[in-house]
C-alpha positions as CSV (number, residue, x, y, z in Angstrom):
1,M,13.8,-6.5,9.5
2,S,11.2,-4.5,7.6
3,F,11.8,-2.3,4.6
4,F,9.8,0.5,3.0
5,I,10.1,1.9,-0.5
6,G,9.5,5.5,-1.3
7,L,8.9,6.5,-5.0
8,D,8.9,10.0,-6.6
9,W,7.0,9.1,-9.7
10,A,8.0,11.6,-12.4
11,A,7.7,11.9,-16.2
12,T,11.0,10.5,-17.4
13,T,12.8,9.0,-14.3
14,H,11.7,7.9,-10.9
15,A,13.7,8.5,-7.7
16,V,13.6,5.5,-5.4
17,C,14.6,5.2,-1.7
18,V,14.5,2.0,0.4
19,I,14.7,2.5,4.1
20,D,14.7,0.0,7.0
21,E,12.5,0.1,10.1
22,T,15.0,2.3,11.9
23,G,14.8,4.9,9.0
24,A,18.3,4.1,7.7
25,V,18.7,4.4,3.9
26,R,19.5,1.0,2.5
27,W,19.4,2.0,-1.2
28,R,18.8,5.2,-3.2
29,G,18.7,5.6,-6.9
30,T,16.8,6.5,-10.0
31,V,15.2,4.3,-12.7
32,P,14.0,5.4,-16.1
33,H,10.3,5.5,-17.0
34,S,10.3,2.4,-19.2
35,A,9.7,-1.3,-19.1
36,A,13.4,-1.8,-18.6
37,G,13.4,0.7,-15.8
38,L,10.5,-1.0,-14.1
39,A,12.3,-4.4,-14.4
40,E,15.4,-2.8,-12.9
41,L,13.3,-1.4,-10.0
42,V,11.8,-4.8,-9.3
43,Q,15.2,-6.4,-9.4
44,R,16.8,-3.9,-7.1
45,V,14.0,-4.0,-4.4
46,A,13.8,-7.8,-4.6
47,R,16.9,-8.1,-2.4
48,F,14.9,-6.6,0.4
49,G,12.0,-9.1,0.1
50,P,9.3,-10.1,-2.3
51,P,8.5,-6.8,-4.2
52,A,4.8,-7.3,-3.9
53,S,5.0,-7.6,-0.1
54,L,7.1,-4.4,0.5
55,P,5.2,-1.3,1.5
56,V,5.4,1.4,-1.2
57,A,4.8,5.1,-0.6
58,L,4.3,7.5,-3.5
59,E,5.3,11.1,-3.4
60,R,2.9,11.7,-6.3
61,P,-0.1,9.3,-5.9
62,S,-1.0,9.4,-9.6
63,G,-0.5,6.7,-12.1
64,L,-0.6,3.0,-11.3
65,V,2.7,2.5,-9.6
66,V,1.5,-0.2,-7.2
67,D,-0.5,-1.9,-9.9
68,T,2.5,-1.9,-12.2
69,L,4.7,-3.4,-9.5
70,L,2.2,-6.1,-8.7
71,E,2.0,-6.9,-12.4
72,A,5.8,-7.1,-12.6
73,V,6.1,-10.0,-10.1
74,D,4.7,-13.5,-9.9
75,L,1.7,-13.1,-7.7
76,D,-0.1,-16.1,-6.4
77,P,-3.1,-16.4,-8.7
78,R,-5.2,-17.3,-5.6
79,A,-4.6,-13.9,-4.0
80,A,-7.9,-12.2,-3.8
81,F,-7.7,-10.1,-0.6
82,V,-5.4,-7.6,1.0
83,V,-4.9,-7.2,4.7
84,A,-3.3,-4.0,5.8
85,W,-1.6,-4.2,9.2
86,S,-0.6,-1.4,11.4
87,D,0.8,-0.4,14.8
88,G,-1.2,-1.7,17.8
89,D,-2.2,-4.9,16.0
90,Y,-4.7,-3.0,13.9
91,T,-5.7,-4.7,10.6
92,T,-8.3,-4.0,7.9
93,N,-9.2,-6.2,5.0
94,L,-10.1,-5.4,1.5
95,P,-10.8,-7.3,-1.7
96,L,-7.8,-7.0,-4.0
97,G,-10.1,-5.5,-6.6
98,D,-10.7,-2.6,-4.3
99,V,-7.1,-1.5,-4.1
100,V,-5.8,-2.1,-7.7
101,N,-6.5,-0.1,-10.8
102,G,-5.5,3.2,-9.1
103,Q,-8.2,2.9,-6.4
104,A,-5.9,3.1,-3.4
105,F,-2.5,4.5,-2.5
106,V,-0.1,4.9,0.5
107,A,0.3,8.5,1.6
108,Y,3.3,9.6,3.6
109,E,3.2,13.3,2.8
110,Y,0.7,16.1,2.8
111,D,1.3,19.5,1.4
112,G,5.0,18.7,1.0
113,K,5.5,17.7,4.7
114,P,5.6,14.3,6.3
115,L,2.2,13.0,7.2
116,A,1.6,13.8,10.9
117,P,1.0,10.9,13.3
118,E,-2.5,12.1,14.1
119,H,-3.3,11.7,10.4
120,G,-1.8,8.2,10.1
121,G,1.9,9.1,9.5
122,P,4.4,7.9,8.7
123,A,2.3,6.0,6.2
124,R,-1.5,5.7,5.7
125,L,-3.3,3.5,3.3
126,V,-5.9,5.6,1.5
127,V,-8.9,3.9,-0.1
128,P,-11.2,6.7,-1.4
129,G,-14.0,4.4,-2.4
130,R,-14.5,3.0,1.1
131,Y,-15.5,4.2,4.5
132,F,-12.4,5.6,6.3
133,W,-11.9,2.8,8.7
134,K,-10.6,0.9,5.6
135,S,-7.9,3.7,5.2
136,A,-5.6,2.3,7.9
137,K,-3.3,4.6,9.8
138,W,0.3,3.8,10.7
139,V,0.5,1.1,8.0
140,R,3.4,-1.3,8.4
141,G,2.6,-3.6,5.6
142,L,0.1,-5.2,3.2
143,R,-0.4,-8.9,3.0
144,L,-2.0,-10.6,-0.1
145,Q,-3.9,-13.8,0.6
146,A,-6.5,-16.1,-0.9
147,E,-9.0,-16.1,1.9
148,D,-10.7,-13.1,3.4
149,E,-9.8,-12.3,7.0
150,P,-11.9,-9.8,9.0
151,G,-9.9,-6.9,10.3
152,F,-10.2,-5.1,13.7
153,W,-13.5,-3.2,13.1
154,E,-15.0,-5.9,10.9
155,S,-14.6,-8.5,13.7
156,L,-16.6,-6.0,15.9
157,G,-19.6,-5.9,13.6
158,Y,-18.6,-3.3,11.0
159,N,-19.4,-4.2,7.3
160,N,-16.8,-6.3,5.7
161,R,-16.6,-4.2,2.5
162,G,-17.5,-0.7,3.8
163,D,-18.8,0.8,0.5
164,Q,-20.0,4.3,1.5
165,W,-22.0,4.7,-1.7
166,R,-24.1,1.7,-0.6
167,E,-24.1,2.8,3.0
168,E,-22.4,-0.4,4.1
169,R,-21.6,0.5,7.7
170,Y,-22.5,-2.5,9.7
171,S,-22.6,-6.3,9.0
172,G,-25.9,-7.0,7.3
173,D,-26.0,-3.6,5.5
């Protein structure tokens, strides 16, 4: 069974909700904005799987919530790439360095409403520094791994990194 974490990142406390793949709430609570609160969050979500492998959606995509969660767990030091996987066997790959340090987030809401399916809802990986095929729609999970693995479009000739500032559209660019 898959689980998903929703966070409302606020100033002093953070509301957390864990749901399963059917949408049933499995745990709901708040944690304080402190090192102890973050440790409590990691401990509570660990019962649903390795915290670094659970998809996280932020109501307020500011701050470094995903980065902080990744720092709070024992990541394999060989992990250098992220593969986002979605409905329909779609995948896209990114260097880990392209999604940490506040460079990417998972969106599940727009303008206070659930993200519409045509825009990638219920959850979309958003990577503003890359071409939009890297911002996978209908995301079901993120996998950290040591080796790069071309995603759907990359295996069809699109550039492996997709840096729009360097106009990296196709392999060889």
